[in-house]
C-alpha positions in Angstrom: 63.0 114.1 95.4 65.7 116.6 96.3 68.7 115.2 98.3 72.2 116.4 98.6 74.6 113.9 100.0 78.3 115.1 101.1 80.0 111.9 100.3 83.6 113.6 100.2 84.1 116.6 102.4 87.5 118.6 103.6 86.6 121.2 106.4 89.3 123.8 107.3 88.5 125.5 110.7 89.5 129.2 110.4 87.9 130.5 113.6 90.2 131.7 116.4 90.4 129.2 119.1 93.0 129.3 122.0 92.2 125.8 123.3 93.8 123.9 120.7 97.3 122.6 119.9 97.9 125.3 117.4 98.1 128.9 117.9 96.1 131.2 115.5 96.8 134.7 117.5 98.9 136.0 114.5 97.1 136.1 111.3 100.4 137.1 109.4 102.5 134.2 110.9 102.6 130.8 109.0 100.8 128.2 110.7 100.0 124.6 110.6 96.5 123.9 109.2 94.2 121.3 110.3 91.9 119.5 108.0 88.8 117.4 108.9 88.4 114.7 106.1 85.1 113.0 106.0 84.0 110.3 103.4 80.6 108.2 103.2 79.1 105.7 101.2 75.4 104.7 100.4 74.3 101.4 101.3 71.8 99.5 99.2 70.3 96.0 99.2 73.0 94.4 97.6 76.1 96.3 99.1 79.1 94.6 100.3 79.9 96.1 103.5 83.9 95.5 102.9 83.5 97.0 99.5 81.7 100.0 100.9 84.4 100.4 103.6 87.2 100.4 101.1 85.3 103.0 99.0 85.2 105.2 101.9 89.0 104.8 102.7 89.7 105.4 98.9 87.8 108.7 99.0 89.5 109.9 102.2 92.8 109.0 100.8 92.1 110.8 97.5 91.1 114.1 99.6 94.4 113.6 101.6 96.3 113.2 98.4 94.8 116.5 97.1 96.2 118.3 100.1 99.7 116.8 99.4 99.5 117.9 95.7 98.4 121.4 96.7 101.2 121.7 99.2 103.8 120.3 97.1 102.7 122.7 94.2 103.0 125.8 96.5 105.6 125.1 98.9 109.2 123.7 98.9 109.2 120.6 100.8 112.9 118.9 101.3 113.0 115.4 99.8 112.9 112.6 102.4 115.6 110.0 102.0 114.8 106.4 103.1 117.7 105.2 105.6 119.7 102.1 104.5 121.2 99.7 106.6 123.7 97.1 105.0 122.2 98.3 101.6 118.5 96.9 102.5 115.6 99.3 102.6 114.0 99.6 106.0 
């Protein structure tokens, strides 16, 4: 049996669309990218639904982290400081 399952997927649409929040009219101009992240799991007879849910969330979080790492490698992103009130972190 040949089966292919996409349990972790990132899709970056590149088609020109004018009905979205972001404009893609100028290909040389820097723009925001939209990533569609999908994660899945396989349920078997002894699967615990809560564990499978957590597994899907972890898979999606890993994909989002990969995007963060790629951005931090290629872009200069200013550090974010945490505001302090009366020496207590918010």
